Each structure stands twice: as structure tokens, then as C-alpha cells.
VEXZAKOL-74684 format. One line per 4 residues: for each residue x, y, z of N, C-alpha, C, O. Coordinates in pm, 1 decimal. Layout:
N
X,Y,Z,X,Y,Z,X,Y,Z,X,Y,Z  ... .
//
This chain:
101
4307.3,-76.1,1024.7,4236.9,16.5,1108.5,4101.3,53.1,1047.3,4002.5,63.4,1120.0  4094.6,72.4,918.9,3967.8,104.2,854.1,3872.5,-13.5,867.1,3751.9,5.2,883.8  3925.4,-132.6,859.4,3841.0,-251.0,873.6,3784.1,-258.2,1014.4,3666.8,-291.9,1031.2  3861.9,-228.2,1113.4,3815.3,-230.0,1251.4,3710.1,-123.2,1274.3,3608.9,-148.9,1339.5 .
3732.6,-3.7,1221.4,3633.4,103.8,1235.3,3503.4,68.5,1163.7,3394.6,94.1,1215.3  3514.8,11.4,1048.1,3395.6,-27.4,973.4,3319.2,-136.7,1047.7,3196.9,-129.9,1059.6  3390.0,-235.9,1096.8,3325.4,-345.1,1169.7,3260.8,-294.9,1298.0,3150.0,-336.6,1331.8  3328.8,-205.6,1370.1,3271.0,-153.4,1494.4,3152.1,-62.8,1466.8,3056.6,-60.4,1544.5 .
3156.8,12.1,1356.2,3043.8,97.9,1320.2,2922.2,14.0,1282.4,2810.2,44.4,1323.2  2944.4,-90.7,1205.0,2834.3,-179.4,1165.9,2777.0,-249.0,1289.6,2655.2,-259.9,1303.3  2862.0,-295.1,1377.5,2816.5,-362.0,1499.8,2739.6,-266.3,1589.9,2642.6,-306.1,1654.4  2782.6,-140.0,1594.6,2715.4,-42.4,1679.8,2576.9,-7.9,1625.8,2484.4,16.0,1703.4 .
2562.3,-5.1,1494.0,2434.9,33.1,1434.4,2345.6,-85.3,1400.1,2232.1,-66.1,1356.5  2394.2,-206.0,1418.7,2314.9,-322.9,1385.8,2207.3,-349.9,1491.2,2109.3,-418.4,1461.9  2222.8,-299.2,1609.4,2122.4,-312.1,1713.6,2118.0,-451.6,1772.7,2219.5,-521.0,1778.0  2000.0,-492.6,1817.2,1988.1,-621.5,1885.9,2012.8,-741.2,1795.1,2042.4,-849.5,1845.5 .
2001.7,-726.3,1663.4,2024.8,-837.7,1572.2,2168.7,-886.6,1582.6,2194.7,-1006.8,1577.6  2262.0,-792.7,1597.0,2402.4,-831.2,1606.3,2435.2,-886.0,1744.6,2534.9,-956.2,1761.4  2352.1,-854.5,1843.5,2378.1,-898.5,1979.9,2320.8,-1037.5,2007.7,2335.2,-1088.3,2118.9  2256.8,-1099.3,1910.0,2204.8,-1233.7,1930.6,2057.9,-1239.3,1965.3,2010.4,-1342.7,2012.1 .
1983.9,-1131.4,1943.9,1840.5,-1130.4,1974.3,1756.4,-1148.0,1848.3,1642.3,-1101.9,1843.5  1809.7,-1212.4,1748.8,1737.2,-1232.0,1624.1,1612.9,-1317.7,1639.5,1521.3,-1308.9,1557.7  1608.2,-1399.5,1741.7,1492.3,-1483.9,1764.9,1369.8,-1402.3,1804.0,1257.8,-1452.4,1794.2  1387.9,-1278.0,1848.1,1273.9,-1193.3,1882.9,1187.8,-1161.5,1760.9,1070.8,-1125.6,1773.8 .
1247.2,-1175.2,1642.8,1173.8,-1149.9,1520.6,1050.4,-1240.3,1510.8,949.0,-1199.6,1454.2  1057.6,-1360.9,1564.4,946.3,-1454.3,1555.7,834.0,-1422.0,1653.7,723.1,-1473.5,1639.4  861.2,-1338.0,1752.4,756.7,-1303.3,1848.2,651.4,-1211.1,1787.5,535.7,-1214.8,1829.5  687.8,-1129.7,1691.3,592.1,-1036.9,1631.1,482.7,-1113.4,1556.0,364.8,-1089.1,1581.7 .
516.8,-1205.1,1463.9,408.1,-1280.6,1398.9,330.5,-1368.9,1497.0,209.2,-1384.6,1483.2  398.5,-1425.8,1594.4,328.0,-1507.4,1693.0,227.5,-1425.0,1772.7,118.6,-1472.9,1804.5  263.7,-1302.2,1804.6,172.1,-1213.1,1876.0,46.1,-1188.5,1793.6,-65.0,-1198.2,1845.7  62.7,-1156.9,1665.7,-53.3,-1127.4,1581.6,-136.5,-1252.7,1553.5,-259.1,-1245.1,1545.2 .
-72.2,-1364.4,1539.3,-147.4,-1489.0,1522.8,-231.5,-1515.1,1647.0,-348.1,-1553.2,1636.3  -173.7,-1495.1,1763.6,-246.9,-1513.4,1888.7,-364.1,-1415.8,1898.9,-472.7,-1453.7,1942.8  -342.7,-1291.5,1859.1,-450.7,-1192.4,1863.5,-566.0,-1235.9,1774.8,-681.4,-1230.3,1817.4  -537.6,-1279.5,1651.8,-644.3,-1320.4,1560.7,-713.3,-1448.3,1606.5,-834.8,-1461.5,1592.1 .
-638.1,-1541.4,1660.6,-700.3,-1664.6,1711.0,-796.0,-1632.3,1825.8,-907.5,-1684.2,1829.9  -753.6,-1548.3,1917.6,-841.3,-1509.0,2028.3,-963.9,-1433.6,1978.5,-1074.9,-1456.3,2026.6  -944.2,-1345.0,1883.6,-1054.8,-1267.4,1828.3,-1156.9,-1358.4,1761.7,-1276.5,-1346.9,1788.3  -1111.1,-1448.8,1675.4,-1203.6,-1538.9,1607.6,-1268.6,-1636.5,1705.2,-1384.6,-1673.5,1687.2 .
-1196.5,-1677.8,1806.7,-1254.0,-1769.6,1905.3,-1368.8,-1703.7,1980.7,-1477.1,-1761.0,1991.8  -1345.4,-1583.9,2032.1,-1449.5,-1517.2,2110.5,-1566.9,-1473.2,2025.0,-1681.9,-1485.1,2067.3  -1539.9,-1422.3,1904.8,-1650.2,-1381.9,1818.0,-1729.0,-1503.1,1769.3,-1851.7,-1497.8,1760.8  -1659.9,-1611.5,1737.5,-1729.5,-1732.9,1694.9,-1813.8,-1791.6,1805.3,-1926.0,-1836.5,1782.1 .
-1759.9,-1791.3,1925.0,-1835.2,-1844.0,2038.7,-1958.7,-1758.4,2064.7,-2066.2,-1810.6,2093.9  -1942.6,-1627.3,2054.0,-2055.1,-1536.2,2074.9,-2160.6,-1556.7,1966.9,-2280.3,-1555.1,1995.7  -2116.6,-1576.2,1841.7,-2210.4,-1597.0,1731.9,-2287.0,-1727.6,1750.5,-2408.5,-1732.0,1730.8  -2216.0,-1833.9,1788.5,-2283.7,-1961.9,1809.1,-2381.7,-1954.9,1925.1,-2490.3,-2012.4,1917.8 .
-2344.8,-1885.0,2032.1,-2435.0,-1872.4,2146.6,-2561.2,-1796.8,2106.5,-2671.3,-1834.5,2146.8  -2546.2,-1690.6,2027.7,-2662.9,-1615.1,1982.2,-2748.5,-1699.2,1888.9,-2871.3,-1690.3,1892.3  -2685.1,-1780.7,1805.8,-2760.5,-1864.9,1712.5,-2842.3,-1968.7,1788.0,-2957.9,-1992.9,1753.1  -2785.5,-2029.7,1889.3,-2856.4,-2134.6,1961.9,-2957.7,-2081.1,2061.6,-3046.1,-2155.0,2104.8 .
-2946.7,-1953.8,2099.0,-3043.9,-1898.7,2192.8,-3167.6,-1845.9,2121.6,-3267.4,-1813.8,2186.0  -3161.6,-1836.7,1989.2,-3276.7,-1788.3,1914.2,-3266.5,-1642.7,1876.2,-3358.7,-1590.0,1813.9  -3158.3,-1575.1,1911.0,-3141.3,-1434.0,1877.9,-3083.2,-1414.1,1738.8,-3065.6,-1300.6,1694.4  -3054.1,-1521.3,1671.3,-2988.1,-1514.1,1540.9,-3070.1,-1595.2,1441.0,-3122.0,-1700.9,1476.8 .
-3083.2,-1548.7,1316.6,-3170.1,-1619.5,1221.9,-3119.7,-1755.7,1177.6,-3194.6,-1828.7,1112.8  -2995.0,-1793.9,1209.6,-2941.7,-1920.4,1163.5,-2940.7,-2027.7,1271.3,-2872.1,-2128.8,1256.6  -3014.0,-2008.0,1377.4,-3020.3,-2107.1,1483.4,-3113.7,-2221.1,1446.8,-3176.0,-2219.0,1340.7  -3123.7,-2320.2,1533.8,-3213.1,-2432.3,1507.2,-3358.7,-2386.6,1511.6,-3391.0,-2292.6,1584.2 .
-3446.0,-2450.3,1436.5,-3584.7,-2403.8,1427.7,-3656.8,-2400.3,1561.9,-3736.9,-2310.0,1585.9  -3629.7,-2498.0,1651.0,-3701.5,-2500.7,1778.3,-3651.0,-2395.3,1876.8,-3717.2,-2368.8,1977.2  -3535.4,-2334.8,1850.0,-3482.9,-2234.3,1942.0,-3518.2,-2092.6,1899.5,-3496.9,-1998.7,1976.1  -3570.8,-2075.2,1780.9,-3606.4,-1941.0,1735.0,-3729.4,-1891.1,1807.7,-3817.0,-1969.3,1844.6 .
-3735.6,-1760.6,1828.0,-3853.6,-1703.7,1892.0,-3969.6,-1710.1,1793.3,-3949.0,-1706.4,1672.0  -4089.7,-1719.4,1844.9,-4206.1,-1730.6,1758.8,-4223.7,-1871.8,1708.2,-4247.1,-1892.6,1589.2  -4212.9,-1969.5,1797.0,-4218.0,-2109.8,1758.7,-4358.6,-2156.2,1726.2,-4452.5,-2077.0,1718.1  -4370.4,-2286.6,1707.7,-4497.5,-2347.0,1667.5,-4604.4,-2331.8,1774.8,-4721.1,-2308.6,1743.4 .
-4565.3,-2344.8,1901.1,-4664.7,-2331.2,2008.4,-4721.0,-2189.5,2012.5,-4840.1,-2170.3,2037.2  -4637.0,-2092.0,1988.8,-4684.0,-1954.2,1988.8,-4778.1,-1929.8,1870.3,-4880.2,-1862.5,1884.4  -4743.5,-1984.4,1754.7,-4830.4,-1971.5,1637.5,-4964.8,-2039.2,1662.1,-5069.8,-1986.0,1626.3  -4960.3,-2156.7,1723.4,-5083.8,-2227.8,1755.8,-5168.9,-2148.2,1854.0,-5291.0,-2141.6,1839.5 .
-5105.5,-2088.4,1953.0,-5178.6,-2006.5,2050.1,-5240.5,-1883.9,1983.1,-5351.6,-1843.5,2017.6  -5169.5,-1825.4,1888.5,-5224.0,-1709.6,1816.1,-5345.2,-1749.5,1732.2,-5444.0,-1676.4,1726.0  -5337.0,-1866.1,1667.6,-5451.5,-1913.4,1588.4,-5572.2,-1941.6,1677.9,-5686.1,-1914.2,1640.2  -5546.0,-1996.7,1797.1,-5655.8,-2021.7,1891.7,-5715.5,-1889.8,1940.2,-5837.2,-1877.8,1954.2 .
-5629.8,-1791.1,1965.8,-5678.7,-1661.9,2012.8,-5760.4,-1590.1,1905.3,-5855.1,-1518.4,1937.4  -5724.8,-1608.7,1779.7,-5799.6,-1544.8,1670.7,-5932.0,-1615.2,1643.3,-6021.4,-1558.1,1580.9  -5944.4,-1738.6,1689.6,-6066.6,-1813.9,1666.3,-6058.9,-1902.1,1543.3,-6161.3,-1954.3,1499.0  -5940.2,-1920.2,1486.8,-5924.7,-2006.7,1369.8,-5948.6,-2153.9,1404.7,-5999.3,-2230.4,1322.6 .
-5911.7,-2192.6,1527.2,-5930.7,-2330.8,1570.8,-6001.7,-2329.2,1705.5,-5993.4,-2231.6,1780.0  -6071.5,-2438.0,1736.0,-6140.9,-2446.2,1864.6,-6049.4,-2507.2,1971.0,-5935.7,-2545.0,1942.9  -6101.1,-2515.6,2092.3,-6018.4,-2560.5,2204.6,-5977.0,-2706.7,2190.6,-5864.3,-2741.5,2226.1  -6063.1,-2791.4,2141.0,-6031.7,-2933.5,2126.4,-5916.8,-2950.4,2026.8,-5821.9,-3024.4,2052.7 .
-5926.0,-2881.4,1913.1,-5819.9,-2890.5,1812.8,-5689.4,-2829.9,1865.0,-5580.9,-2881.9,1839.1  -5702.0,-2717.5,1940.1,-5583.1,-2654.0,1998.2,-5510.2,-2749.1,2092.3,-5388.5,-2765.6,2083.3  -5584.8,-2811.1,2182.0,-5521.2,-2901.7,2279.0,-5463.3,-3025.7,2210.8,-5357.9,-3074.6,2251.5  -5529.3,-3075.8,2109.9,-5478.2,-3193.4,2038.3,-5347.7,-3159.0,1964.8,-5250.6,-3234.5,1970.9 .
-5346.8,-3046.2,1896.3,-5224.5,-3006.9,1823.6,-5111.3,-2971.3,1919.9,-4994.8,-3000.0,1892.6  -5145.8,-2909.2,2031.7,-5043.8,-2875.0,2130.9,-4981.3,-3001.1,2189.2,-4860.4,-3006.6,2212.2  -5064.1,-3102.1,2212.8,-5012.2,-3228.8,2264.2,-4917.6,-3294.3,2162.9,-4814.3,-3349.0,2201.5  -4951.8,-3289.3,2035.3,-4866.8,-3346.5,1931.6,-4735.1,-3268.8,1923.1,-4628.5,-3328.9,1910.0 .
-4742.2,-3137.0,1930.5,-4619.3,-3056.1,1925.3,-4527.6,-3087.9,2041.3,-4407.1,-3104.2,2022.3  -4581.6,-3097.0,2159.2,-4498.5,-3122.5,2277.1,-4444.0,-3265.4,2278.2,-4336.7,-3289.5,2333.4  -4514.1,-3357.8,2220.0,-4466.8,-3496.1,2214.5,-4352.5,-3511.5,2112.7,-4264.7,-3595.9,2130.3  -4354.1,-3430.9,2008.1,-4253.3,-3440.3,1902.6,-4140.6,-3338.2,1916.0,-4055.7,-3327.3,1827.5 .
-4139.4,-3264.5,2024.5,-4034.3,-3164.5,2046.1,-3900.5,-3233.9,2073.0,-3894.5,-3327.3,2152.9  -3792.1,-3188.4,2006.3,-3660.3,-3247.5,2034.0,-3611.6,-3208.4,2173.2,-3644.2,-3101.4,2224.5  -3533.8,-3296.5,2232.2,-3479.4,-3266.1,2364.6,-3375.2,-3157.1,2353.7,-3285.7,-3164.8,2269.4  -3385.7,-3055.6,2437.9,-3291.3,-2942.1,2433.1,-3163.5,-2971.7,2507.9,-3068.9,-2894.3,2492.9 .
-3152.5,-3073.5,2584.7,-3032.5,-3096.5,2662.0,-2985.0,-3230.3,2649.6,-2883.4,-3265.6,2709.5 .
//
């Protein structure tokens, strides 16, 4: 009788583990792994998009704001170079520009 009472008490207090729901234990780590994967995916995608649009300092040189054409235009506006030199250098820059797509 004591054995039966002890076994029934343990079974009553063991909860879902004794009822065969032990596999639910694996859902907790899977949930957190999924949360971190989604978090890193969206943040990484956002970081890469900002880098390639020129809003981030680690993007490609031609995508950064303040490119070579803008610098050339500023030098022309200041009077450092004349119109002939400006147009010649601008033509060279545009001919050597990498394709964006």
C-alpha cells in the first residue's frame, strides 16, 4: 500500500513528463534558435541593404554618397579645373563606371 501511494504521489506531481509529453522539452530550444535565426537574418539583410545603398561606410566605393562625379563637379565649381578638363574627366569616369545591375 505504501508503494502504491508513493507511486501515485510521484505520478501526480510529475506533471506532463510522466504523461508522455517529454518531447515538448525540445520545443523550447527550437523556439529560441528560430528567434535568433530570424533576428540575425533580418538584421543582416538590413545591414547589407544599407551598405549597398551608400548609407553605410562599408559599402562599395561607387555606391557611397559623395562619389567621384560629385567631387569633380565641386572642383569645377571652385574653378580648380576648366570646362574642357571637367568634361574629359567626366567622360572617363562614366566610361569606367562599373555596372550597377
